[in-house]
Backbone as a chain_set.jsonl record, in Angstrom:
{"seq": "MSNSSNGGALIKREPWYYNTTFLWAMKSTAINFVLPFFNGVMLGFGEILANELLFKYGWFGFTRPALGLHGVPSSATSEYKKAVSTEVKREQKLLQN", "coords": {"N": [[18.871, 29.515, -74.125], [16.579, 30.499, -71.69], [15.724, 30.617, -68.201], [13.122, 31.425, -67.818], [11.701, 30.429, -69.897], [10.717, 27.935, -69.351], [8.105, 27.862, -68.367], [6.648, 26.504, -66.458], [5.766, 26.152, -62.982], [7.811, 25.776, -60.124], [7.358, 23.126, -58.059], [7.485, 22.125, -54.812], [7.887, 18.996, -53.538], [6.663, 17.212, -50.78], [7.283, 14.629, -48.337], [4.926, 11.894, -47.832], [4.232, 11.56, -45.161], [4.315, 14.055, -44.043], [1.995, 15.267, -44.632], [-0.717, 17.301, -43.818], [-3.298, 16.382, -43.246], [-2.853, 13.684, -42.733], [-1.189, 13.87, -40.456], [-2.987, 15.085, -38.687], [-4.888, 13.037, -38.446], [-3.339, 11.036, -37.244], [-2.662, 12.243, -34.783], [-5.213, 12.572, -33.672], [-6.02, 9.906, -33.466], [-4.101, 8.931, -31.663], [-4.705, 10.426, -29.368], [-7.332, 9.578, -28.853], [-7.05, 6.836, -28.397], [-4.86, 6.357, -26.698], [-4.924, 8.071, -24.422], [-7.382, 7.32, -23.008], [-6.537, 4.795, -22.086], [-4.442, 5.389, -20.241], [-5.979, 6.876, -18.49], [-7.709, 4.909, -17.484], [-5.862, 3.278, -16.169], [-4.927, 4.98, -14.153], [-7.328, 5.446, -12.77], [-7.811, 2.873, -11.838], [-5.582, 2.419, -10.116], [-6.118, 4.427, -8.269], [-8.517, 3.534, -7.169], [-7.722, 1.14, -5.966], [-5.891, 2.139, -4.071], [-7.584, 3.765, -2.51], [-9.297, 1.83, -1.489], [-7.542, 0.273, 0.05], [-6.691, 2.175, 1.953], [-9.129, 2.713, 3.151], [-9.793, 0.288, 4.436], [-7.507, -0.057, 6.012], [-7.411, 2.089, 7.851], [-9.947, 1.967, 8.842], [-12.055, 3.625, 8.027], [-15.337, 4.994, 7.913], [-16.406, 2.847, 9.246], [-15.622, 0.449, 8.075], [-14.077, -2.722, 7.996], [-11.674, -5.373, 7.62], [-12.935, -8.518, 6.53], [-13.631, -11.135, 8.871], [-11.795, -14.148, 9.071], [-12.661, -16.469, 10.186], [-12.631, -19.375, 12.335], [-9.546, -19.601, 13.766], [-8.24, -18.628, 11.478], [-9.371, -20.105, 9.471], [-11.402, -20.269, 6.689], [-14.923, -19.583, 6.703], [-16.312, -20.981, 4.841], [-15.115, -23.414, 4.555], [-14.769, -27.019, 4.455], [-16.252, -29.391, 6.746], [-14.546, -31.461, 7.518], [-12.032, -30.379, 7.037], [-12.067, -28.219, 8.824], [-12.177, -29.653, 11.212], [-9.731, -30.991, 11.14], [-7.955, -28.846, 11.261], [-8.621, -27.757, 13.76], [-7.912, -29.876, 15.509], [-5.174, -29.911, 15.038], [-4.457, -27.385, 15.997], [-5.093, -27.728, 18.709], [-3.235, -29.725, 19.352], [-0.83, -28.337, 18.997], [-1.134, -26.435, 20.995], [-1.019, -28.042, 23.288], [1.63, -28.887, 23.093], [2.942, -26.48, 23.503], [2.277, -25.952, 26.15], [3.626, -27.869, 27.562]], "CA": [[17.626, 29.303, -73.432], [16.512, 31.141, -70.387], [14.924, 29.914, -67.205], [11.722, 31.838, -67.899], [11.04, 29.739, -71.006], [10.128, 26.668, -68.891], [6.675, 28.078, -68.296], [6.041, 25.787, -65.324], [6.179, 26.571, -61.65], [8.556, 24.783, -59.377], [6.546, 22.628, -56.943], [8.279, 21.344, -53.875], [7.144, 17.824, -53.076], [6.987, 16.79, -49.421], [6.941, 13.222, -48.11], [3.519, 11.656, -47.507], [3.995, 11.641, -43.72], [4.201, 15.457, -43.658], [0.681, 15.735, -45.033], [-1.415, 17.804, -42.63], [-4.436, 15.517, -42.942], [-2.308, 12.471, -42.118], [-0.754, 14.219, -39.102], [-4.186, 15.3, -37.88], [-5.48, 11.728, -38.176], [-2.482, 10.336, -36.281], [-2.829, 12.885, -33.476], [-6.547, 12.248, -33.187], [-6.016, 8.492, -33.084], [-3.303, 8.782, -30.451], [-5.443, 10.987, -28.243], [-8.529, 8.794, -28.566], [-6.741, 5.48, -27.977], [-3.837, 6.293, -25.66], [-5.359, 8.75, -23.199], [-8.29, 6.5, -22.184], [-5.777, 3.736, -21.433], [-3.81, 5.959, -19.056], [-7.053, 7.252, -17.581], [-8.145, 3.688, -16.817], [-4.814, 2.832, -15.251], [-4.93, 5.872, -12.995], [-8.544, 5.165, -12.005], [-7.626, 1.593, -11.151], [-4.681, 2.609, -8.99], [-6.807, 5.237, -7.27], [-9.504, 2.699, -6.488], [-6.99, 0.217, -5.089], [-5.362, 2.918, -2.957], [-8.695, 4.168, -1.639], [-9.785, 0.635, -0.805], [-6.568, -0.094, 1.075], [-6.759, 3.161, 3.035], [-10.414, 2.554, 3.817], [-9.732, -0.85, 5.346], [-6.402, 0.078, 6.958], [-7.749, 3.027, 8.912], [-11.3, 1.719, 9.317], [-12.938, 4.744, 7.754], [-16.762, 4.715, 7.704], [-16.746, 1.594, 9.905], [-15.243, -0.731, 7.301], [-12.942, -3.52, 8.451], [-11.484, -6.584, 6.821], [-13.805, -9.58, 7.036], [-12.99, -12.157, 9.689], [-11.604, -15.372, 8.317], [-13.305, -17.601, 10.856], [-11.928, -20.014, 13.43], [-8.102, -19.78, 13.586], [-7.838, -18.333, 10.111], [-10.02, -21.02, 8.533], [-12.591, -19.631, 6.118], [-16.186, -20.184, 7.137], [-16.826, -21.829, 3.768], [-14.327, -24.645, 4.499], [-15.526, -28.237, 4.775], [-16.199, -29.764, 8.163], [-13.35, -32.283, 7.743], [-10.888, -29.466, 7.096], [-12.156, -27.497, 10.093], [-11.842, -30.585, 12.281], [-8.29, -31.234, 11.072], [-7.271, -27.642, 11.736], [-8.833, -27.61, 15.21], [-7.075, -30.857, 16.209], [-3.776, -29.467, 14.927], [-4.301, -26.262, 16.927], [-5.082, -28.291, 20.067], [-1.969, -30.425, 19.528], [0.217, -27.332, 19.178], [-1.319, -25.813, 22.31], [-0.501, -28.984, 24.276], [3.09, -28.851, 23.015], [3.394, -25.227, 24.102], [2.066, -26.009, 27.6], [4.624, -28.781, 28.166]], "C": [[17.667, 29.943, -72.059], [15.607, 30.327, -69.461], [13.442, 30.257, -67.3], [10.989, 31.107, -69.021], [10.442, 28.401, -70.594], [8.611, 26.755, -68.828], [5.991, 27.383, -67.13], [6.573, 26.312, -64.011], [6.896, 25.418, -60.956], [7.735, 24.385, -58.156], [7.429, 21.748, -56.065], [7.419, 20.198, -53.35], [7.616, 17.46, -51.673], [6.64, 15.316, -49.267], [5.493, 13.075, -47.636], [3.238, 11.81, -46.02], [4.034, 13.071, -43.196], [2.846, 16.041, -44.029], [-0.107, 16.144, -43.788], [-2.608, 16.932, -42.266], [-3.964, 14.24, -42.263], [-1.865, 12.749, -40.678], [-1.941, 14.441, -38.182], [-4.826, 13.963, -37.498], [-4.659, 10.959, -37.148], [-2.611, 10.925, -34.879], [-4.173, 12.532, -32.858], [-6.621, 10.8, -32.711], [-5.248, 8.286, -31.787], [-4.056, 9.286, -29.232], [-6.617, 10.088, -27.866], [-8.239, 7.37, -28.112], [-5.758, 5.407, -26.816], [-4.323, 6.937, -24.362], [-6.381, 7.955, -22.386], [-7.579, 5.353, -21.475], [-5.136, 4.258, -20.154], [-4.852, 6.388, -18.029], [-7.535, 6.032, -16.807], [-7.128, 3.173, -15.822], [-4.828, 3.69, -13.991], [-6.178, 5.658, -12.132], [-8.41, 3.872, -11.22], [-6.716, 1.721, -9.946], [-5.34, 3.44, -7.889], [-7.824, 4.424, -6.488], [-8.827, 1.715, -5.537], [-6.462, 0.954, -3.864], [-6.473, 3.311, -1.986], [-9.22, 2.977, -0.85], [-8.834, 0.228, 0.315], [-6.605, 0.884, 2.249], [-8.041, 3.01, 3.837], [-10.35, 1.426, 4.829], [-8.626, -0.684, 6.387], [-6.772, 0.963, 8.14], [-9.18, 2.889, 9.416], [-12.255, 2.874, 9.097], [-14.349, 4.247, 7.474], [-17.161, 3.356, 8.278], [-16.387, 0.341, 9.13], [-14.038, -1.41, 7.935], [-12.802, -4.719, 7.528], [-12.362, -7.694, 7.386], [-13.012, -10.612, 7.828], [-12.907, -13.457, 8.897], [-12.267, -16.574, 8.964], [-12.411, -18.141, 11.966], [-10.461, -20.242, 13.068], [-7.659, -19.565, 12.153], [-8.442, -19.26, 9.074], [-11.253, -20.325, 7.976], [-13.866, -20.346, 6.553], [-16.782, -21.089, 6.07], [-16.064, -23.153, 3.651], [-15.193, -25.838, 4.889], [-15.343, -28.592, 6.238], [-14.964, -30.617, 8.466], [-12.109, -31.39, 7.871], [-10.89, -28.692, 8.406], [-11.751, -28.392, 11.257], [-10.331, -30.839, 12.305], [-7.52, -30.03, 11.593], [-7.431, -27.5, 13.236], [-8.022, -28.638, 15.992], [-5.601, -30.47, 16.146], [-3.497, -28.311, 15.885], [-4.24, -26.77, 18.357], [-3.762, -29.004, 20.347], [-0.83, -29.433, 19.748], [0.1, -26.637, 20.518], [-0.812, -26.73, 23.417], [1.019, -28.978, 24.288], [3.643, -27.59, 23.664], [3.27, -25.242, 25.624], [3.104, -26.894, 28.275], [5.974, -28.218, 28.153]], "O": [[18.686, 29.914, -71.369], [14.838, 29.471, -69.9], [12.596, 29.457, -66.902], [9.761, 31.165, -69.083], [9.733, 27.78, -71.385], [7.917, 25.81, -69.201], [4.827, 27.674, -66.853], [7.679, 26.846, -63.934], [6.605, 24.245, -61.191], [7.447, 25.228, -57.306], [8.028, 20.773, -56.519], [6.348, 20.421, -52.786], [8.817, 17.406, -51.407], [5.788, 14.805, -49.993], [4.908, 14.018, -47.105], [2.119, 12.157, -45.643], [3.806, 13.285, -42.005], [2.589, 17.214, -43.757], [-0.151, 15.397, -42.811], [-2.899, 16.759, -41.083], [-4.6, 13.764, -41.323], [-2.137, 11.951, -39.782], [-1.911, 14.033, -37.021], [-5.255, 13.781, -36.359], [-5.223, 10.3, -36.274], [-2.664, 10.185, -33.897], [-4.26, 12.229, -31.668], [-7.218, 10.51, -31.675], [-5.695, 7.548, -30.909], [-4.045, 8.645, -28.181], [-6.868, 9.864, -26.682], [-9.102, 6.744, -27.496], [-5.824, 4.469, -26.021], [-4.129, 6.36, -23.292], [-6.262, 7.914, -21.161], [-7.976, 4.973, -20.373], [-5.27, 3.641, -19.098], [-4.622, 6.271, -16.825], [-7.747, 6.113, -15.597], [-7.491, 2.684, -14.752], [-4.748, 3.164, -12.881], [-6.095, 5.684, -10.904], [-8.844, 3.787, -10.071], [-7.025, 1.201, -8.874], [-5.134, 3.175, -6.705], [-7.975, 4.607, -5.28], [-9.309, 1.487, -4.427], [-6.571, 0.455, -2.744], [-6.308, 3.195, -0.772], [-9.55, 3.107, 0.329], [-9.276, -0.122, 1.409], [-6.555, 0.468, 3.407], [-8.039, 3.162, 5.058], [-10.804, 1.585, 5.962], [-8.785, -1.122, 7.526], [-6.483, 0.631, 9.29], [-9.588, 3.616, 10.322], [-13.17, 3.083, 9.893], [-14.53, 3.193, 6.864], [-18.153, 2.773, 7.841], [-16.821, -0.747, 9.508], [-13.092, -0.746, 8.357], [-13.706, -5.034, 6.754], [-12.515, -7.797, 8.603], [-11.868, -10.923, 7.497], [-13.823, -13.815, 8.157], [-12.414, -17.611, 8.316], [-11.537, -17.435, 12.47], [-10.169, -21.005, 12.148], [-6.774, -20.272, 11.67], [-8.06, -19.204, 7.905], [-12.075, -19.834, 8.749], [-13.877, -21.562, 6.745], [-17.671, -21.887, 6.368], [-16.337, -23.937, 2.742], [-16.212, -25.689, 5.563], [-14.395, -28.147, 6.885], [-14.395, -30.511, 9.552], [-11.248, -31.629, 8.718], [-9.844, -28.523, 9.032], [-11.066, -27.95, 12.179], [-9.727, -30.893, 13.376], [-6.526, -30.193, 12.301], [-6.471, -27.155, 13.924], [-7.487, -28.305, 17.05], [-4.864, -30.685, 17.108], [-2.438, -28.257, 16.509], [-3.421, -26.295, 19.143], [-3.224, -28.903, 21.45], [0.039, -29.661, 20.59], [1.112, -26.284, 21.124], [-0.233, -26.25, 24.391], [1.636, -29.055, 25.35], [4.695, -27.627, 24.302], [4.07, -24.612, 26.315], [3.425, -26.685, 29.445], [6.915, -28.859, 28.621]]}, "num_chains": 1, "name": "protein.A"}
């Protein structure tokens, strides 16, 4: 018997993960799901950096908002403000003595 009597062609089978359509789908998925994530991260860091520089150097007249009397927020209750002011007065008396 000779090899030419087989009559069939030899077909090399490749694994399923070498399929060009599968590779194209994986690349497309990676690009469409991974790149926007990194883009969002970079945009977020850029916005935080710009905000910090804006307030640090006072560009365009922006400054950090004042916290109120002795670092007490203006939205604090009157009892809390009174307690803080008496504590500040007590510490000032101690410093003067």
